[in-house]
C-alpha positions in Angstrom: 18.5 8.5 -29.9 17.4 6.5 -27.3 16.7 2.5 -27.4 13.1 2.4 -26.6 12.7 -1.2 -27.4 14.7 -2.7 -24.8 12.5 -5.1 -22.1 13.8 -4.2 -18.6 12.1 -7.2 -16.0 14.2 -6.1 -13.2 12.9 -2.6 -13.6 9.4 -3.3 -13.5 9.7 -6.1 -10.6 11.5 -3.4 -9.1 8.8 -0.6 -9.7 6.3 -3.3 -7.8 7.7 -3.9 -5.0 8.0 0.0 -4.2 4.3 0.2 -4.9 3.5 -2.4 -2.4 5.7 -1.0 0.1 4.0 2.6 -0.4 0.4 0.6 -0.3 1.7 -1.1 3.0 3.0 2.1 4.6 -0.4 3.6 4.0 -2.4 0.9 4.3 -1.6 -0.4 7.5 -2.0 2.2 9.6 -4.9 3.5 7.6 -6.7 -0.2 8.4 -5.8 -0.4 12.0 -7.3 3.3 13.1 -10.7 2.1 11.2 -10.7 -0.9 13.1 -9.6 0.9 16.5 -12.4 3.4 15.6 -15.2 1.0 15.1 -14.4 -0.8 18.3 -14.5 2.6 20.7 -17.9 3.3 18.0 -18.9 -0.1 19.9 -18.6 1.2 22.8 -21.0 3.5 22.3 -24.2 1.2 21.7 -23.4 -1.1 24.8 
């Protein structure tokens, strides 16, 4: 039977780092695309 009462702090920190990297990998290009789109859309109104 496996021991599920063990606390593994390093695994939790490792998962948190992976989560931040994943969001950064998706979020940074997404934010850049939204900003570029807004800048180009503003050209239509000038």
